[in-house]
C-alpha positions in Angstrom: 105.0 120.8 95.8 106.3 120.1 99.3 108.3 122.9 100.9 111.2 120.9 102.4 111.9 122.2 105.9 112.7 120.9 109.3 109.1 120.1 110.1 108.8 117.8 107.1 112.3 116.3 107.7 111.2 115.5 111.3 108.0 113.9 110.0 110.0 111.7 107.7 112.3 110.6 110.5 109.4 110.0 112.8 107.6 107.7 110.4 110.6 106.1 108.6 113.0 105.7 111.4 111.8 106.0 115.0 112.3 109.7 115.1 115.4 111.9 115.7 116.6 114.9 117.5 116.3 118.5 116.3 119.9 118.5 114.9 119.1 115.4 112.8 116.0 117.1 111.5 118.0 120.2 110.6 120.6 118.0 108.8 118.0 116.2 106.8 116.3 119.5 105.9 119.5 120.9 104.6 120.1 117.8 102.4 116.9 118.4 100.4 114.0 116.0 100.1 115.4 113.8 97.4 118.8 113.2 99.0 117.2 112.9 102.5 114.9 110.1 101.3 117.7 108.4 99.4 119.9 108.5 102.4 117.4 106.4 104.3 116.8 104.0 101.4 120.3 103.4 100.1 121.6 101.1 102.8 122.9 97.7 101.7 121.4 94.5 103.0 122.7 93.7 106.5 123.5 90.1 107.6 123.5 91.0 111.3 121.8 88.3 113.4 121.0 88.4 117.1 121.8 85.7 119.6 119.7 82.6 119.4 120.6 78.9 120.0 119.0 75.9 118.4 118.9 72.2 119.3 118.7 71.4 123.0 119.1 75.1 124.0 116.4 76.4 121.6 114.0 77.4 124.4 116.6 78.9 126.8 114.9 81.9 128.4 118.2 83.8 129.0 119.1 83.3 125.3 115.7 84.6 124.3 116.1 87.7 126.6 119.4 88.4 125.0 117.8 88.3 121.5 115.1 90.7 122.5 117.6 93.1 124.0 119.9 92.9 121.0 117.1 93.9 118.6 115.5 96.5 120.9 118.9 98.2 121.3 119.6 98.1 117.6 116.2 99.7 116.8 116.7 102.4 119.5 120.2 103.3 118.3 120.3 102.7 114.5 121.1 105.8 112.5 122.1 105.0 108.9 120.1 101.8 109.1 117.1 103.2 110.9 114.7 102.6 108.0 116.1 99.1 107.6 115.2 98.3 111.3 111.8 100.0 110.9 111.1 97.7 108.0 112.2 94.6 110.0 109.6 95.6 112.5 107.0 96.0 109.8 107.8 92.6 108.3 107.7 91.0 111.7 104.1 92.3 112.0 103.2 91.5 108.4 104.6 87.9 108.4 103.7 87.6 112.1 105.4 84.6 113.7 105.5 84.1 117.4 108.0 82.4 119.7 105.2 80.9 121.8 104.4 78.6 118.8 107.8 78.2 117.2 109.7 77.7 120.5 113.1 78.1 118.9 115.3 81.1 119.6 117.6 80.4 116.6 114.6 80.3 114.2 113.3 83.6 115.4 116.8 85.2 115.2 117.2 83.8 111.7 113.8 85.1 110.5 114.7 88.6 111.9 117.9 88.4 109.9 115.9 87.4 106.8 113.9 90.6 107.1 117.1 92.6 107.5 118.7 91.1 104.4 115.7 91.1 102.0 113.3 93.7 103.6 114.1 96.5 101.2 114.7 94.4 98.1 112.4 92.3 95.9 109.2 91.5 97.6 109.1 88.4 95.4 112.4 87.2 96.9 111.2 88.0 100.4 108.1 86.0 100.0 110.1 83.0 98.7 112.5 83.3 101.6 109.7 83.5 104.1 108.0 80.5 102.6 111.1 78.4 103.3 112.0 80.1 106.6 112.1 77.6 109.5 110.2 79.8 111.9 107.3 80.2 109.3 107.5 76.5 108.4 107.0 75.7 112.1 104.5 78.5 112.9 102.0 77.7 110.1 102.6 74.0 109.9 104.0 74.0 106.3 106.7 71.6 107.4 104.0 69.0 108.1 102.2 69.4 104.8 102.7 66.5 102.4 100.9 64.9 99.5 99.4 62.4 101.9 98.5 64.9 104.6 98.2 68.4 103.2 97.9 71.4 105.7 96.0 74.5 104.5 97.4 77.0 107.1 100.2 78.6 105.1 98.4 78.5 101.8 95.5 80.4 103.3 97.6 83.1 105.0 99.9 83.5 102.0 96.8 84.7 100.1 94.8 86.3 102.9 97.5 88.2 104.9 100.8 88.2 103.0 100.2 88.8 99.3 96.7 89.4 98.0 94.2 90.1 100.8 90.8 88.6 101.1 89.1 91.1 98.9 90.4 93.6 96.3 89.9 97.4 96.5 86.4 97.0 94.9 85.3 94.5 97.6 85.4 91.5 95.4 86.9 88.2 96.6 90.5 87.6 95.5 90.4 83.8 96.0 88.1 80.9 96.9 88.3 77.9 99.2 89.2 75.9 96.1 92.2 78.1 95.6 93.3 77.5 99.2 93.1 73.8 98.5 94.9 74.0 95.2 97.7 76.1 96.6 98.0 73.8 99.6 98.7 71.0 97.3 101.2 73.1 95.3 103.1 74.0 98.5 103.5 70.4 99.8 107.0 69.1 100.3 108.7 71.6 102.5 110.6 70.4 105.6 113.1 71.7 108.1 116.4 69.9 107.7 119.5 71.0 109.7 117.7 74.3 110.7 116.9 75.2 107.1 113.9 75.0 104.9 114.3 72.2 102.3 112.0 71.2 99.5 111.6 67.4 99.4 110.3 66.2 96.0 109.0 62.9 97.3 106.6 64.7 99.7 105.3 67.0 97.0 101.9 66.5 95.3 102.7 66.3 91.6 99.1 65.9 90.6 97.0 68.3 88.5 96.2 71.7 90.1 95.0 75.0 88.8 94.8 78.3 90.7 92.1 81.0 90.2 90.3 79.0 87.5 87.0 80.3 86.2 87.7 83.9 86.9 87.9 86.8 84.5 91.3 87.9 85.6 93.3 84.7 85.8 92.7 81.1 84.7 94.6 78.2 83.3 94.1 74.7 82.1 94.9 71.9 84.5 98.4 70.5 84.0 100.9 68.5 85.8 102.1 70.7 88.7 100.9 74.3 88.8 100.2 76.5 85.7 100.0 80.2 85.2 97.2 82.1 83.4 98.6 81.0 80.0 98.8 77.4 80.9 102.6 77.4 81.2 104.0 74.9 83.7 106.0 76.6 86.5 108.8 75.0 88.6 107.7 73.8 92.0 110.2 75.9 94.0 108.7 79.2 92.9 105.6 78.6 90.9 103.2 79.6 93.7 104.9 83.0 94.0 105.0 83.4 90.2 101.3 82.9 89.9 100.5 85.0 93.0 102.4 87.9 91.6 100.5 87.8 88.3 97.1 87.7 90.0 94.8 90.6 88.8 91.9 92.1 90.6 88.4 93.0 89.3 89.8 96.1 87.6 92.4 94.1 85.8 95.2 95.6 87.9 97.9 93.6 89.6 96.5 92.6 93.0 99.7 92.3 95.0 101.1 95.9 94.4 97.8 97.4 95.4 97.5 95.2 98.5 101.1 95.9 99.7 101.0 99.5 98.7 97.9 100.1 100.7 99.3 98.4 103.8 102.6 100.2 103.7 100.9 103.6 103.2 98.6 102.9 106.1 101.7 101.9 108.2 103.7 105.0 107.3 101.1 107.6 106.5 97.4 107.3 107.2 94.4 104.9 106.9 92.2 104.3 103.9 94.2 105.9 101.0 92.3 106.3 97.7 92.7 103.8 94.9 94.2 106.6 92.7 96.9 107.3 95.4 97.7 103.6 95.7 98.2 103.3 91.9 100.4 106.4 91.9 102.8 105.1 94.6 103.0 101.6 93.1 103.8 102.7 89.6 107.6 102.4 90.0 107.2 99.3 92.2 105.6 97.7 89.1 107.9 99.3 86.5 111.0 98.1 88.4 113.5 101.0 87.8 115.9 99.1 90.0 116.2 96.4 87.4 115.9 93.5 89.9 115.5 90.2 88.0 112.5 89.4 90.2 111.1 92.9 90.2 108.8 94.5 92.8 111.5 96.2 94.8 110.2 97.4 98.2 112.7 100.3 98.1 111.1 101.6 95.0 107.7 101.6 96.6 109.0 103.4 99.7 110.7 106.0 97.6 107.5 106.8 95.8 105.7 107.1 99.2 108.3 109.3 100.9 108.6 111.6 97.9 104.8 112.0 97.4 103.3 115.3 98.5 100.5 113.6 100.2 102.9 112.0 102.6 103.6 115.4 104.1 100.0 116.7 103.9 97.8 117.5 106.9 96.1 114.1 106.8 99.4 112.3 107.1 100.6 114.3 110.1 99.3 113.6 113.6 97.1 110.8 112.3 98.7 107.6 113.5 99.2 106.2 117.1 102.8 105.4 117.7 103.3 101.7 118.5 105.4 101.0 121.7 108.7 100.9 119.7 108.0 104.2 118.0 107.0 105.8 121.2 109.9 104.6 123.3 112.7 104.9 120.7 111.5 108.4 119.6 111.6 109.6 123.2 115.2 108.2 123.6 116.4 109.7 120.4 114.7 113.1 120.8 116.2 113.6 124.3 119.6 112.1 123.4 119.2 109.6 126.2 121.3 106.4 126.3 120.4 102.8 126.9 122.0 99.4 127.0 118.7 97.9 125.9 118.3 95.5 128.9 115.0 96.9 130.2 113.5 97.8 126.9 112.0 94.4 126.0 110.1 94.2 129.3 108.9 97.8 129.0 107.8 97.2 125.4 106.0 94.1 126.5 104.2 96.0 129.2 103.1 98.5 126.6 101.6 95.6 124.6 104.4 94.8 122.1 106.5 91.7 123.1 109.2 91.4 120.5 109.3 88.0 118.7 105.9 87.2 120.0 103.0 89.0 118.3 99.6 87.8 119.6 98.6 85.9 116.4 99.0 85.4 112.7 97.3 88.8 112.2 100.1 90.6 114.1 99.4 93.4 116.5 96.2 95.4 116.6 97.7 98.8 115.6 96.2 102.2 116.1 93.9 103.2 119.0 94.2 99.8 120.8 97.7 100.9 121.8 96.2 103.6 124.0 93.8 101.5 126.0 93.8 102.6 129.7 96.1 99.8 130.9 98.6 100.2 128.1 98.6 104.0 128.3 99.5 103.7 132.0 102.5 101.6 131.0 103.6 104.4 128.7 103.5 106.8 131.6 105.6 104.3 133.6 108.1 104.3 130.7 108.1 108.1 130.6 108.9 108.2 134.3 111.6 105.6 134.0 113.3 107.4 131.2 113.0 110.8 132.9 114.5 109.4 136.1 117.1 107.3 134.3 120.6 107.6 135.8 122.0 104.2 135.0 123.1 102.2 132.0 119.7 100.7 131.4 118.2 104.1 130.7 120.2 107.3 131.2 119.0 110.8 130.7 121.1 113.9 131.4 118.8 116.8 132.2 121.6 119.3 131.5 121.6 118.1 127.9 117.8 118.5 127.5 117.7 122.2 127.9 120.0 125.1 126.8 122.0 127.0 129.5 121.0 130.3 127.9 117.3 129.8 128.8 116.2 132.2 131.5 112.5 131.6 131.9 110.2 128.6 132.5 108.3 129.5 129.4 111.4 129.1 127.2 112.4 125.8 128.9 109.0 124.3 128.2 109.0 125.5 124.6 112.4 124.0 124.0 111.4 120.7 125.6 108.2 120.5 123.5 110.1 121.5 120.4 112.6 118.6 120.9 109.7 116.2 121.2 108.1 117.6 118.0 104.8 118.6 119.7 105.3 122.4 120.4 102.8 123.4 117.7 100.2 120.9 118.9 100.0 121.0 122.7 97.0 123.1 123.9 97.7 126.3 125.6 96.4 125.1 128.9 98.6 122.0 128.9 101.6 124.1 128.0 100.8 126.6 130.8 100.5 123.8 133.3 104.1 122.7 132.4 105.3 126.3 132.8 103.6 126.5 136.2 105.3 123.3 137.2 108.5 125.3 137.3 107.1 127.8 139.7 109.8 129.5 141.7 112.7 128.3 139.6 115.0 130.9 138.3 118.3 129.1 137.8 117.4 126.1 135.6 120.9 124.6 135.9 120.7 124.5 139.7 121.2 120.9 140.6 118.0 120.6 142.5 116.0 122.2 139.6 117.6 119.9 137.0 117.1 116.7 139.1 113.5 117.5 140.2 111.9 119.9 137.9 113.5 119.2 134.5 113.3 115.4 135.0 109.7 115.8 136.1 108.8 118.0 133.1 110.3 115.4 130.8 108.0 112.7 132.3 105.0 114.9 132.0 105.8 115.9 128.4 106.3 112.3 127.3 102.9 111.5 128.8 101.1 114.1 126.8 98.5 112.8 124.4 100.2 114.8 121.6 103.4 112.7 121.9 101.5 109.4 121.5 100.7 110.2 117.9 102.7 111.2 114.8 
């Protein structure tokens, strides 16, 4: 049983919402675990959409810069919707779609809105919305796929990256090349019309096709259109999703919940969870306590994760490298800094995370790659920019970082490290170096000390290895 305290509340905020300051951690601790988790989960779908033009202005660079700034600022400042924005970032990585291929600002803004509307609801509905999303139709060429000229790109990634995974948890293949070809035929007919995904029946392949035939876990006789495991004909608009969501692995368990449950656990907690843990956290996801007509509500899966004792265990803490958004926004929140968001997109890109432009269909290479020498140097550059921030782009007030009652360098350092959530993890030598940095200072609210020493200590603390992980 988890002892609900400020440490665990801060851990929840760090993982589920770009961090928080010490007062927020105290607030969430007082609420109790159940209410704290529900407070993050209970937000309604948001229809907010950033700037983004289509048509002749679809590639306008200034327009795209405004879109990046809009989302970066929203992530950095969101309070009640912090988990909603965190999930937008997760889905942007999961259904990775890049502007460099799509070349349409409106499509990218619209997809971002789709994640905000459906990201905590039914995964079934989200997959359907992504399937007809203009940015995805463009990115993986589904808009070009017709009965006369089928394109396999989306059918392959739908199985490999989005819903099933290449192999199940026992290492057995989840699909074959024939399944890619059959699903490709089943997905023909989608086009972009007036900036929306539209199913055009005359472009659809209505011939016989069967998915996952000849396997022990799902098979069906060939029929007109696509059939499920019992041979029942499914309507063309949703039949691919219906059959994907009934796919079972070599244990006879539903494949999709295990695949998504594992990926979300690794994103929010730690790598390589056990099969038993995955089955525990996906039980409600499958049971559908929310009563959604399509089932598989992401909110139910996240609730099970955030209430699980293992989420607050030693293995889940200090085990994941913060991606650039997590690093930058946690720093801003923890130190109560302010930003208009204008410099954030360029700073995030320098740290390896260009918003609306992941490097490929696999998304970003998360984990240790974020801390390569070049990218880590850019983190130090951001730390210095935030510490020195005196304008509207980034503004940090040193007098708000430390308490006026503090009378020793040791106390100042401890308070700073505590605000960043690393006081228990920084080695004694590194802590002492920070204390020594204040050598000679006695009045910590002297203007010179605030402007030079406190700002400098902030830059150093944000550059510590311990602040790069959570």
